[in-house]
C-alpha positions in Angstrom: -14.6 33.5 -78.5 -16.8 33.4 -81.5 -16.6 37.2 -82.2 -12.8 36.9 -82.0 -12.8 33.8 -84.2 -14.9 35.5 -86.9 -12.4 38.4 -86.9 -9.6 35.9 -87.4 -11.4 34.3 -90.4 -11.8 37.8 -91.9 -8.0 38.3 -91.6 -7.2 34.9 -93.1 -9.7 35.6 -95.9 -11.7 32.4 -95.1 -14.7 34.7 -94.3 -16.0 37.6 -96.4 -19.0 38.7 -94.4 -17.7 41.5 -92.1 -20.8 41.5 -89.9 -20.7 38.7 -87.4 -24.5 38.5 -87.0 -25.0 38.1 -90.7 -22.1 35.5 -90.9 -23.9 33.6 -88.1 -27.1 33.6 -90.0 -25.4 32.3 -93.2 -24.5 29.0 -91.5 -27.4 27.0 -93.0 -26.8 28.2 -96.5 -23.1 27.5 -96.2 -23.8 24.0 -94.9 -25.7 23.4 -98.1 -22.7 24.7 -100.1 -24.0 28.2 -100.8 -22.4 31.6 -100.1 -18.9 30.0 -99.4 -16.2 32.7 -99.8 -14.1 32.0 -102.9 -10.9 31.9 -100.8 -12.2 29.8 -97.9 -9.9 26.9 -97.2 -12.6 24.7 -95.7 -16.4 25.4 -95.5 -16.6 23.7 -92.0 -14.6 26.6 -90.6 -17.7 28.8 -91.1 -20.0 26.7 -88.9 -19.7 29.0 -85.9 -22.3 27.2 -83.9 -20.3 24.0 -83.8 -16.9 25.7 -83.4 -17.8 27.0 -79.9 -19.5 23.8 -78.6 -16.7 23.5 -76.0 -18.7 21.1 -73.7 -19.3 18.5 -76.4 -15.7 18.8 -77.7 -14.2 18.5 -74.2 -16.4 15.5 -73.5 -15.1 13.7 -76.7 -11.5 14.6 -75.6 -12.0 13.1 -72.2 -13.5 10.0 -73.7 -10.6 9.5 -76.2 -7.7 10.6 -74.1 -8.9 10.0 -70.5 -9.6 12.7 -68.0 -6.3 12.3 -66.1 -4.3 12.9 -69.3 -6.0 16.2 -70.0 -5.2 19.6 -68.6 -7.9 22.3 -69.3 -7.0 25.9 -69.1 -9.9 28.3 -68.7 -9.1 31.6 -70.4 -10.8 33.5 -67.6 -8.2 32.1 -65.2 -5.3 32.9 -67.5 -6.5 36.6 -67.8 -6.8 36.9 -64.0 -3.5 35.2 -63.1 -1.4 34.1 -66.1 1.6 33.2 -63.9 -0.3 30.7 -61.7 -2.0 29.1 -64.7 1.4 28.8 -66.5 2.9 27.2 -63.5 0.1 24.7 -63.3 0.6 23.8 -66.9 4.3 23.2 -66.4 3.6 21.0 -63.4 1.1 19.0 -65.5 3.6 18.3 -68.3 6.4 17.8 -65.7 8.6 20.7 -67.0 10.8 22.7 -64.7 9.5 26.2 -63.9 11.5 28.9 -65.8 9.9 31.6 -63.6 8.4 33.4 -66.5 5.8 35.9 -65.2 5.3 38.3 -68.1 2.9 37.3 -70.8 2.3 39.5 -73.8 -1.0 39.6 -75.6 -0.8 37.6 -78.8 -2.8 38.2 -82.0 -4.7 41.2 -80.9 -7.6 42.0 -83.2 -6.1 42.7 -86.6 -7.3 43.9 -89.9 -5.4 44.6 -93.1 -4.3 47.7 -95.0 -4.8 46.3 -98.4 -7.0 43.3 -99.1 -5.4 42.6 -102.5 -2.0 42.3 -100.7 -3.5 40.0 -98.1 -4.8 37.8 -100.8 -1.3 37.6 -102.3 0.2 36.6 -98.9 -2.5 34.2 -97.7 -3.3 32.6 -101.1 -0.3 33.0 -103.4 -0.9 32.8 -107.2 -0.1 29.6 -109.0 3.2 30.9 -110.4 4.6 31.1 -106.9 4.1 27.4 -106.5 5.8 26.8 -109.9 8.7 28.9 -108.7 8.9 26.8 -105.5 9.0 23.6 -107.5 11.8 24.9 -109.7 13.8 26.5 -106.9 14.0 23.9 -104.2 14.4 24.4 -100.4 16.4 27.7 -100.6 13.6 29.3 -102.6 11.0 28.1 -100.2 12.8 29.7 -97.2 13.3 33.0 -99.1 9.6 33.1 -100.0 8.6 32.4 -96.5 10.6 35.3 -95.3 9.0 37.6 -97.9 5.5 36.4 -97.0 6.2 37.1 -93.3 7.4 40.6 -94.1 4.3 41.3 -96.3 1.9 40.1 -93.7 3.6 42.3 -91.0 3.6 45.3 -93.3 -0.1 44.8 -94.2 -1.4 44.2 -90.7 -3.5 47.0 -89.2 -4.8 47.2 -85.7 -8.6 47.3 -85.6 -10.9 47.7 -82.5 -13.7 45.2 -82.7 -17.1 46.6 -82.0 -19.1 45.0 -79.1 -21.7 42.5 -80.0 -25.3 43.9 -80.0 -27.2 43.0 -76.9 -29.8 40.9 -78.8 -27.0 38.8 -80.5 -25.3 38.2 -77.2 -28.6 37.1 -75.6 -29.2 34.7 -78.5 -25.8 33.2 -78.2 -26.2 32.8 -74.4 -29.4 30.8 -75.0 -27.9 28.8 -77.9 -25.0 27.6 -75.7 -26.7 27.4 -72.4 -27.0 23.5 -72.3 -23.4 23.1 -73.6 -22.0 25.5 -71.0 -23.9 23.6 -68.3 -22.4 20.4 -69.5 -18.9 21.9 -69.5 -19.4 23.1 -66.0 -20.3 19.5 -64.9 -17.3 18.1 -66.8 -14.8 20.6 -65.2 -16.5 20.6 -61.8 -16.9 24.4 -61.7 -19.7 26.8 -62.4 -19.2 28.5 -65.8 -22.7 29.8 -66.2 -21.4 33.4 -65.8 -20.4 33.0 -69.5 -24.1 33.3 -70.2 -24.2 36.8 -68.8 -25.6 39.5 -71.0 -22.5 41.6 -70.4 -19.0 41.0 -71.9 -16.4 40.1 -69.3 -13.2 39.9 -71.2 -11.8 42.6 -73.5 -12.7 42.1 -77.2 -9.1 42.8 -78.1 -7.9 39.6 -76.4 -8.0 36.2 -78.1 -8.4 32.8 -76.5 
């Protein structure tokens, strides 16, 4: 999840450190306001350790919303049997089954052909906003279409390299207690997530 998330931040220009291990080690400095990428929308996006604390986040969700009002989808289950997981979700929200059984992979690991063009699409220059203010709703819709075409043209498929074994082992230890807490919350053993070996393709996103 974190490796995928880091790749996404690189694509959106919120992150400028291409090596995930180095980006992880920058968390302390960034929490102190240092080494923040110039185009990062919010520094808290770069606190990778907190982002993947699923156990503590689910615990807060249950406390606020109530366990009976929450439906948790474990990505491992969706990969193994997307049709069954989809049907369970429809049942939970009381929506009639449309019998959909084909699910395409969305947001496979992506890079960009030209970084300067990605900067234009993700963080438009100020004159674009002045044009929007002057042009009204019609201009906004036209610019949205142009932006979408630019992003599609500039997208490049990239294969993400596997995490080094020592980094994977460190992450497993870092999240051990949180994964155990999540296991207790969901009533199932998720400690296989702490394995030293990857179990889900790096090209798939949660």
